[in-house]
Chimera marker file (.cmm) of the C-alpha trace (Angstrom):
<marker_set name="trace">
<marker id="1" x="12.868" y="10.869" z="9.332" r="1" g="1" b="0" radius="0.5"/>
<marker id="2" x="11.591" y="8.637" z="6.579" r="1" g="1" b="0" radius="0.5"/>
<marker id="3" x="9.973" y="10.061" z="3.490" r="1" g="1" b="0" radius="0.5"/>
<marker id="4" x="7.544" y="7.957" z="1.476" r="1" g="1" b="0" radius="0.5"/>
<marker id="5" x="6.332" y="8.901" z="-1.978" r="1" g="1" b="0" radius="0.5"/>
<marker id="6" x="3.526" y="7.035" z="-3.718" r="1" g="1" b="0" radius="0.5"/>
<marker id="7" x="2.706" y="7.002" z="-7.396" r="1" g="1" b="0" radius="0.5"/>
<marker id="8" x="0.547" y="5.103" z="-9.861" r="1" g="1" b="0" radius="0.5"/>
<marker id="9" x="-2.961" y="6.028" z="-8.819" r="1" g="1" b="0" radius="0.5"/>
<marker id="10" x="-5.625" y="7.087" z="-11.273" r="1" g="1" b="0" radius="0.5"/>
<marker id="11" x="-9.029" y="6.409" z="-12.754" r="1" g="1" b="0" radius="0.5"/>
<marker id="12" x="-9.848" y="2.935" z="-13.993" r="1" g="1" b="0" radius="0.5"/>
<marker id="13" x="-12.991" y="1.066" z="-14.956" r="1" g="1" b="0" radius="0.5"/>
<marker id="14" x="-14.307" y="-1.787" z="-12.865" r="1" g="1" b="0" radius="0.5"/>
<marker id="15" x="-12.455" y="-4.966" z="-13.672" r="1" g="1" b="0" radius="0.5"/>
<marker id="16" x="-9.308" y="-3.090" z="-14.569" r="1" g="1" b="0" radius="0.5"/>
<marker id="17" x="-5.868" y="-2.996" z="-12.968" r="1" g="1" b="0" radius="0.5"/>
<marker id="18" x="-3.473" y="-0.478" z="-11.481" r="1" g="1" b="0" radius="0.5"/>
<marker id="19" x="0.009" y="-0.749" z="-10.030" r="1" g="1" b="0" radius="0.5"/>
<marker id="20" x="0.991" y="1.519" z="-7.173" r="1" g="1" b="0" radius="0.5"/>
<marker id="21" x="4.602" y="2.265" z="-6.288" r="1" g="1" b="0" radius="0.5"/>
<marker id="22" x="6.175" y="3.588" z="-3.101" r="1" g="1" b="0" radius="0.5"/>
<marker id="23" x="9.728" y="4.781" z="-2.651" r="1" g="1" b="0" radius="0.5"/>
<marker id="24" x="11.218" y="5.382" z="0.781" r="1" g="1" b="0" radius="0.5"/>
<marker id="25" x="14.158" y="7.649" z="1.538" r="1" g="1" b="0" radius="0.5"/>
<marker id="26" x="15.863" y="9.033" z="4.607" r="1" g="1" b="0" radius="0.5"/>
<marker id="27" x="16.482" y="7.020" z="7.774" r="1" g="1" b="0" radius="0.5"/>
<marker id="28" x="15.052" y="3.723" z="6.577" r="1" g="1" b="0" radius="0.5"/>
<marker id="29" x="17.542" y="1.344" z="8.227" r="1" g="1" b="0" radius="0.5"/>
<marker id="30" x="15.175" y="0.422" z="11.060" r="1" g="1" b="0" radius="0.5"/>
<marker id="31" x="12.034" y="0.075" z="8.947" r="1" g="1" b="0" radius="0.5"/>
<marker id="32" x="11.735" y="-3.607" z="8.184" r="1" g="1" b="0" radius="0.5"/>
<marker id="33" x="8.167" y="-3.564" z="6.972" r="1" g="1" b="0" radius="0.5"/>
<marker id="34" x="6.310" y="-1.602" z="4.324" r="1" g="1" b="0" radius="0.5"/>
<marker id="35" x="2.621" y="-1.638" z="3.723" r="1" g="1" b="0" radius="0.5"/>
<marker id="36" x="-0.426" y="-0.118" z="2.111" r="1" g="1" b="0" radius="0.5"/>
<marker id="37" x="-3.513" y="1.304" z="3.751" r="1" g="1" b="0" radius="0.5"/>
<marker id="38" x="-6.470" y="3.037" z="2.150" r="1" g="1" b="0" radius="0.5"/>
<marker id="39" x="-9.077" y="5.544" z="3.216" r="1" g="1" b="0" radius="0.5"/>
<marker id="40" x="-12.335" y="6.223" z="1.435" r="1" g="1" b="0" radius="0.5"/>
<marker id="41" x="-14.366" y="9.396" z="2.065" r="1" g="1" b="0" radius="0.5"/>
<marker id="42" x="-16.223" y="9.180" z="5.361" r="1" g="1" b="0" radius="0.5"/>
<marker id="43" x="-14.552" y="5.915" z="6.322" r="1" g="1" b="0" radius="0.5"/>
<marker id="44" x="-11.720" y="4.945" z="8.623" r="1" g="1" b="0" radius="0.5"/>
<marker id="45" x="-8.264" y="4.070" z="7.390" r="1" g="1" b="0" radius="0.5"/>
<marker id="46" x="-8.224" y="0.432" z="6.315" r="1" g="1" b="0" radius="0.5"/>
<marker id="47" x="-5.368" y="-2.066" z="6.136" r="1" g="1" b="0" radius="0.5"/>
<marker id="48" x="-4.691" y="-3.427" z="2.649" r="1" g="1" b="0" radius="0.5"/>
<marker id="49" x="-1.396" y="-5.325" z="2.597" r="1" g="1" b="0" radius="0.5"/>
<marker id="50" x="2.056" y="-5.415" z="4.136" r="1" g="1" b="0" radius="0.5"/>
<marker id="51" x="5.391" y="-7.067" z="3.399" r="1" g="1" b="0" radius="0.5"/>
<marker id="52" x="8.563" y="-7.736" z="5.331" r="1" g="1" b="0" radius="0.5"/>
<marker id="53" x="11.598" y="-6.254" z="3.621" r="1" g="1" b="0" radius="0.5"/>
<marker id="54" x="13.702" y="-8.975" z="5.267" r="1" g="1" b="0" radius="0.5"/>
<marker id="55" x="12.038" y="-12.227" z="4.267" r="1" g="1" b="0" radius="0.5"/>
<marker id="56" x="9.143" y="-11.218" z="2.037" r="1" g="1" b="0" radius="0.5"/>
<marker id="57" x="6.373" y="-12.464" z="4.337" r="1" g="1" b="0" radius="0.5"/>
<marker id="58" x="3.071" y="-10.820" z="3.415" r="1" g="1" b="0" radius="0.5"/>
<marker id="59" x="-0.274" y="-10.121" z="5.039" r="1" g="1" b="0" radius="0.5"/>
<marker id="60" x="-3.431" y="-9.158" z="3.133" r="1" g="1" b="0" radius="0.5"/>
<marker id="61" x="-6.850" y="-7.883" z="4.068" r="1" g="1" b="0" radius="0.5"/>
<marker id="62" x="-9.558" y="-10.420" z="3.289" r="1" g="1" b="0" radius="0.5"/>
<marker id="63" x="-11.215" y="-7.933" z="0.958" r="1" g="1" b="0" radius="0.5"/>
<marker id="64" x="-8.232" y="-7.888" z="-1.404" r="1" g="1" b="0" radius="0.5"/>
<marker id="65" x="-6.886" y="-11.443" z="-1.172" r="1" g="1" b="0" radius="0.5"/>
<marker id="66" x="-6.573" y="-13.007" z="-4.596" r="1" g="1" b="0" radius="0.5"/>
<marker id="67" x="-6.877" y="-9.629" z="-6.336" r="1" g="1" b="0" radius="0.5"/>
<marker id="68" x="-4.022" y="-7.521" z="-4.939" r="1" g="1" b="0" radius="0.5"/>
<marker id="69" x="-0.364" y="-8.432" z="-4.671" r="1" g="1" b="0" radius="0.5"/>
<marker id="70" x="2.313" y="-6.610" z="-2.680" r="1" g="1" b="0" radius="0.5"/>
<marker id="71" x="5.962" y="-6.990" z="-3.648" r="1" g="1" b="0" radius="0.5"/>
<marker id="72" x="9.406" y="-5.577" z="-2.953" r="1" g="1" b="0" radius="0.5"/>
<marker id="73" x="11.351" y="-3.773" z="-5.609" r="1" g="1" b="0" radius="0.5"/>
<marker id="74" x="14.919" y="-4.560" z="-6.643" r="1" g="1" b="0" radius="0.5"/>
<marker id="75" x="15.958" y="-1.232" z="-5.177" r="1" g="1" b="0" radius="0.5"/>
<marker id="76" x="15.925" y="-1.234" z="-1.414" r="1" g="1" b="0" radius="0.5"/>
<marker id="77" x="12.989" y="0.429" z="0.281" r="1" g="1" b="0" radius="0.5"/>
<marker id="78" x="10.606" y="0.248" z="-2.610" r="1" g="1" b="0" radius="0.5"/>
<marker id="79" x="7.306" y="-1.547" z="-2.596" r="1" g="1" b="0" radius="0.5"/>
<marker id="80" x="4.585" y="-2.131" z="-5.147" r="1" g="1" b="0" radius="0.5"/>
<marker id="81" x="0.904" y="-2.926" z="-4.963" r="1" g="1" b="0" radius="0.5"/>
<marker id="82" x="-0.506" y="-4.672" z="-8.024" r="1" g="1" b="0" radius="0.5"/>
<marker id="83" x="-4.279" y="-4.296" z="-7.997" r="1" g="1" b="0" radius="0.5"/>
<marker id="84" x="-6.375" y="-6.459" z="-10.311" r="1" g="1" b="0" radius="0.5"/>
<marker id="85" x="-10.097" y="-6.945" z="-10.815" r="1" g="1" b="0" radius="0.5"/>
<marker id="86" x="-10.787" y="-3.570" z="-9.250" r="1" g="1" b="0" radius="0.5"/>
<marker id="87" x="-14.280" y="-2.685" z="-8.075" r="1" g="1" b="0" radius="0.5"/>
<marker id="88" x="-15.849" y="0.660" z="-7.130" r="1" g="1" b="0" radius="0.5"/>
<marker id="89" x="-15.468" y="-0.405" z="-3.484" r="1" g="1" b="0" radius="0.5"/>
<marker id="90" x="-11.698" y="-0.140" z="-3.938" r="1" g="1" b="0" radius="0.5"/>
<marker id="91" x="-11.985" y="3.604" z="-4.536" r="1" g="1" b="0" radius="0.5"/>
<marker id="92" x="-9.905" y="5.390" z="-1.906" r="1" g="1" b="0" radius="0.5"/>
<marker id="93" x="-6.717" y="7.279" z="-1.227" r="1" g="1" b="0" radius="0.5"/>
<marker id="94" x="-3.982" y="4.678" z="-0.902" r="1" g="1" b="0" radius="0.5"/>
<marker id="95" x="-1.180" y="5.421" z="1.547" r="1" g="1" b="0" radius="0.5"/>
<marker id="96" x="2.195" y="3.760" z="1.778" r="1" g="1" b="0" radius="0.5"/>
<marker id="97" x="3.562" y="3.182" z="5.282" r="1" g="1" b="0" radius="0.5"/>
<marker id="98" x="6.770" y="1.956" z="6.898" r="1" g="1" b="0" radius="0.5"/>
<marker id="99" x="7.288" y="0.299" z="10.254" r="1" g="1" b="0" radius="0.5"/>
<marker id="100" x="9.281" y="-2.195" z="12.233" r="1" g="1" b="0" radius="0.5"/>
<marker id="101" x="7.033" y="-5.237" z="12.400" r="1" g="1" b="0" radius="0.5"/>
<marker id="102" x="4.358" y="-6.953" z="10.382" r="1" g="1" b="0" radius="0.5"/>
<marker id="103" x="0.988" y="-5.762" z="11.528" r="1" g="1" b="0" radius="0.5"/>
<marker id="104" x="-2.587" y="-5.150" z="10.395" r="1" g="1" b="0" radius="0.5"/>
<marker id="105" x="-2.784" y="-2.003" z="12.527" r="1" g="1" b="0" radius="0.5"/>
<marker id="106" x="-1.930" y="1.449" z="11.267" r="1" g="1" b="0" radius="0.5"/>
<marker id="107" x="-0.722" y="2.282" z="14.789" r="1" g="1" b="0" radius="0.5"/>
<marker id="108" x="2.337" y="0.068" z="14.187" r="1" g="1" b="0" radius="0.5"/>
<marker id="109" x="3.484" y="2.109" z="11.193" r="1" g="1" b="0" radius="0.5"/>
<marker id="110" x="5.397" y="5.259" z="12.081" r="1" g="1" b="0" radius="0.5"/>
<marker id="111" x="5.997" y="6.759" z="8.647" r="1" g="1" b="0" radius="0.5"/>
<marker id="112" x="3.373" y="7.622" z="6.051" r="1" g="1" b="0" radius="0.5"/>
<marker id="113" x="3.190" y="8.946" z="2.536" r="1" g="1" b="0" radius="0.5"/>
<marker id="114" x="0.756" y="11.596" z="1.352" r="1" g="1" b="0" radius="0.5"/>
<marker id="115" x="-1.275" y="9.085" z="-0.602" r="1" g="1" b="0" radius="0.5"/>
<marker id="116" x="-2.374" y="8.513" z="-4.168" r="1" g="1" b="0" radius="0.5"/>
<marker id="117" x="-5.984" y="8.553" z="-5.329" r="1" g="1" b="0" radius="0.5"/>
<marker id="118" x="-7.477" y="5.434" z="-6.874" r="1" g="1" b="0" radius="0.5"/>
<marker id="119" x="-10.904" y="5.806" z="-8.433" r="1" g="1" b="0" radius="0.5"/>
<marker id="120" x="-12.766" y="2.856" z="-9.912" r="1" g="1" b="0" radius="0.5"/>
<marker id="121" x="-15.773" y="3.642" z="-12.071" r="1" g="1" b="0" radius="0.5"/>
<marker id="122" x="-18.662" y="1.250" z="-12.525" r="1" g="1" b="0" radius="0.5"/>
<link id1="1" id2="2" r="1" g="1" b="0" radius="0.2"/>
<link id1="2" id2="3" r="1" g="1" b="0" radius="0.2"/>
<link id1="3" id2="4" r="1" g="1" b="0" radius="0.2"/>
<link id1="4" id2="5" r="1" g="1" b="0" radius="0.2"/>
<link id1="5" id2="6" r="1" g="1" b="0" radius="0.2"/>
<link id1="6" id2="7" r="1" g="1" b="0" radius="0.2"/>
<link id1="7" id2="8" r="1" g="1" b="0" radius="0.2"/>
<link id1="8" id2="9" r="1" g="1" b="0" radius="0.2"/>
<link id1="9" id2="10" r="1" g="1" b="0" radius="0.2"/>
<link id1="10" id2="11" r="1" g="1" b="0" radius="0.2"/>
<link id1="11" id2="12" r="1" g="1" b="0" radius="0.2"/>
<link id1="12" id2="13" r="1" g="1" b="0" radius="0.2"/>
<link id1="13" id2="14" r="1" g="1" b="0" radius="0.2"/>
<link id1="14" id2="15" r="1" g="1" b="0" radius="0.2"/>
<link id1="15" id2="16" r="1" g="1" b="0" radius="0.2"/>
<link id1="16" id2="17" r="1" g="1" b="0" radius="0.2"/>
<link id1="17" id2="18" r="1" g="1" b="0" radius="0.2"/>
<link id1="18" id2="19" r="1" g="1" b="0" radius="0.2"/>
<link id1="19" id2="20" r="1" g="1" b="0" radius="0.2"/>
<link id1="20" id2="21" r="1" g="1" b="0" radius="0.2"/>
<link id1="21" id2="22" r="1" g="1" b="0" radius="0.2"/>
<link id1="22" id2="23" r="1" g="1" b="0" radius="0.2"/>
<link id1="23" id2="24" r="1" g="1" b="0" radius="0.2"/>
<link id1="24" id2="25" r="1" g="1" b="0" radius="0.2"/>
<link id1="25" id2="26" r="1" g="1" b="0" radius="0.2"/>
<link id1="26" id2="27" r="1" g="1" b="0" radius="0.2"/>
<link id1="27" id2="28" r="1" g="1" b="0" radius="0.2"/>
<link id1="28" id2="29" r="1" g="1" b="0" radius="0.2"/>
<link id1="29" id2="30" r="1" g="1" b="0" radius="0.2"/>
<link id1="30" id2="31" r="1" g="1" b="0" radius="0.2"/>
<link id1="31" id2="32" r="1" g="1" b="0" radius="0.2"/>
<link id1="32" id2="33" r="1" g="1" b="0" radius="0.2"/>
<link id1="33" id2="34" r="1" g="1" b="0" radius="0.2"/>
<link id1="34" id2="35" r="1" g="1" b="0" radius="0.2"/>
<link id1="35" id2="36" r="1" g="1" b="0" radius="0.2"/>
<link id1="36" id2="37" r="1" g="1" b="0" radius="0.2"/>
<link id1="37" id2="38" r="1" g="1" b="0" radius="0.2"/>
<link id1="38" id2="39" r="1" g="1" b="0" radius="0.2"/>
<link id1="39" id2="40" r="1" g="1" b="0" radius="0.2"/>
<link id1="40" id2="41" r="1" g="1" b="0" radius="0.2"/>
<link id1="41" id2="42" r="1" g="1" b="0" radius="0.2"/>
<link id1="42" id2="43" r="1" g="1" b="0" radius="0.2"/>
<link id1="43" id2="44" r="1" g="1" b="0" radius="0.2"/>
<link id1="44" id2="45" r="1" g="1" b="0" radius="0.2"/>
<link id1="45" id2="46" r="1" g="1" b="0" radius="0.2"/>
<link id1="46" id2="47" r="1" g="1" b="0" radius="0.2"/>
<link id1="47" id2="48" r="1" g="1" b="0" radius="0.2"/>
<link id1="48" id2="49" r="1" g="1" b="0" radius="0.2"/>
<link id1="49" id2="50" r="1" g="1" b="0" radius="0.2"/>
<link id1="50" id2="51" r="1" g="1" b="0" radius="0.2"/>
<link id1="51" id2="52" r="1" g="1" b="0" radius="0.2"/>
<link id1="52" id2="53" r="1" g="1" b="0" radius="0.2"/>
<link id1="53" id2="54" r="1" g="1" b="0" radius="0.2"/>
<link id1="54" id2="55" r="1" g="1" b="0" radius="0.2"/>
<link id1="55" id2="56" r="1" g="1" b="0" radius="0.2"/>
<link id1="56" id2="57" r="1" g="1" b="0" radius="0.2"/>
<link id1="57" id2="58" r="1" g="1" b="0" radius="0.2"/>
<link id1="58" id2="59" r="1" g="1" b="0" radius="0.2"/>
<link id1="59" id2="60" r="1" g="1" b="0" radius="0.2"/>
<link id1="60" id2="61" r="1" g="1" b="0" radius="0.2"/>
<link id1="61" id2="62" r="1" g="1" b="0" radius="0.2"/>
<link id1="62" id2="63" r="1" g="1" b="0" radius="0.2"/>
<link id1="63" id2="64" r="1" g="1" b="0" radius="0.2"/>
<link id1="64" id2="65" r="1" g="1" b="0" radius="0.2"/>
<link id1="65" id2="66" r="1" g="1" b="0" radius="0.2"/>
<link id1="66" id2="67" r="1" g="1" b="0" radius="0.2"/>
<link id1="67" id2="68" r="1" g="1" b="0" radius="0.2"/>
<link id1="68" id2="69" r="1" g="1" b="0" radius="0.2"/>
<link id1="69" id2="70" r="1" g="1" b="0" radius="0.2"/>
<link id1="70" id2="71" r="1" g="1" b="0" radius="0.2"/>
<link id1="71" id2="72" r="1" g="1" b="0" radius="0.2"/>
<link id1="72" id2="73" r="1" g="1" b="0" radius="0.2"/>
<link id1="73" id2="74" r="1" g="1" b="0" radius="0.2"/>
<link id1="74" id2="75" r="1" g="1" b="0" radius="0.2"/>
<link id1="75" id2="76" r="1" g="1" b="0" radius="0.2"/>
<link id1="76" id2="77" r="1" g="1" b="0" radius="0.2"/>
<link id1="77" id2="78" r="1" g="1" b="0" radius="0.2"/>
<link id1="78" id2="79" r="1" g="1" b="0" radius="0.2"/>
<link id1="79" id2="80" r="1" g="1" b="0" radius="0.2"/>
<link id1="80" id2="81" r="1" g="1" b="0" radius="0.2"/>
<link id1="81" id2="82" r="1" g="1" b="0" radius="0.2"/>
<link id1="82" id2="83" r="1" g="1" b="0" radius="0.2"/>
<link id1="83" id2="84" r="1" g="1" b="0" radius="0.2"/>
<link id1="84" id2="85" r="1" g="1" b="0" radius="0.2"/>
<link id1="85" id2="86" r="1" g="1" b="0" radius="0.2"/>
<link id1="86" id2="87" r="1" g="1" b="0" radius="0.2"/>
<link id1="87" id2="88" r="1" g="1" b="0" radius="0.2"/>
<link id1="88" id2="89" r="1" g="1" b="0" radius="0.2"/>
<link id1="89" id2="90" r="1" g="1" b="0" radius="0.2"/>
<link id1="90" id2="91" r="1" g="1" b="0" radius="0.2"/>
<link id1="91" id2="92" r="1" g="1" b="0" radius="0.2"/>
<link id1="92" id2="93" r="1" g="1" b="0" radius="0.2"/>
<link id1="93" id2="94" r="1" g="1" b="0" radius="0.2"/>
<link id1="94" id2="95" r="1" g="1" b="0" radius="0.2"/>
<link id1="95" id2="96" r="1" g="1" b="0" radius="0.2"/>
<link id1="96" id2="97" r="1" g="1" b="0" radius="0.2"/>
<link id1="97" id2="98" r="1" g="1" b="0" radius="0.2"/>
<link id1="98" id2="99" r="1" g="1" b="0" radius="0.2"/>
<link id1="99" id2="100" r="1" g="1" b="0" radius="0.2"/>
<link id1="100" id2="101" r="1" g="1" b="0" radius="0.2"/>
<link id1="101" id2="102" r="1" g="1" b="0" radius="0.2"/>
<link id1="102" id2="103" r="1" g="1" b="0" radius="0.2"/>
<link id1="103" id2="104" r="1" g="1" b="0" radius="0.2"/>
<link id1="104" id2="105" r="1" g="1" b="0" radius="0.2"/>
<link id1="105" id2="106" r="1" g="1" b="0" radius="0.2"/>
<link id1="106" id2="107" r="1" g="1" b="0" radius="0.2"/>
<link id1="107" id2="108" r="1" g="1" b="0" radius="0.2"/>
<link id1="108" id2="109" r="1" g="1" b="0" radius="0.2"/>
<link id1="109" id2="110" r="1" g="1" b="0" radius="0.2"/>
<link id1="110" id2="111" r="1" g="1" b="0" radius="0.2"/>
<link id1="111" id2="112" r="1" g="1" b="0" radius="0.2"/>
<link id1="112" id2="113" r="1" g="1" b="0" radius="0.2"/>
<link id1="113" id2="114" r="1" g="1" b="0" radius="0.2"/>
<link id1="114" id2="115" r="1" g="1" b="0" radius="0.2"/>
<link id1="115" id2="116" r="1" g="1" b="0" radius="0.2"/>
<link id1="116" id2="117" r="1" g="1" b="0" radius="0.2"/>
<link id1="117" id2="118" r="1" g="1" b="0" radius="0.2"/>
<link id1="118" id2="119" r="1" g="1" b="0" radius="0.2"/>
<link id1="119" id2="120" r="1" g="1" b="0" radius="0.2"/>
<link id1="120" id2="121" r="1" g="1" b="0" radius="0.2"/>
<link id1="121" id2="122" r="1" g="1" b="0" radius="0.2"/>
</marker_set>
């Protein structure tokens, strides 16, 4: 079992920034990839970004390219999501996920955190 705990969400004005953190614990040895997904009310879960814990390769959703940055922490099994130039369309619950391969699909991530709310006011 892998446990993922997110932190760093909150309320921010449009144009502002937030940094989300995710810490993984438990049986993480086979999880080579960590990522972020988000889900807004009434919408499906949406891919945001993912990073390989082995070589640092990253994927981003087109909607966040140039504004969001995913990175690995110095401590193993930690990942961050730096979010800049936020807009009200970024409002959602952001979930951290862990898996074994880089993917845009939530189906490829076996472990999930409870999520942290990000609200962007206009």
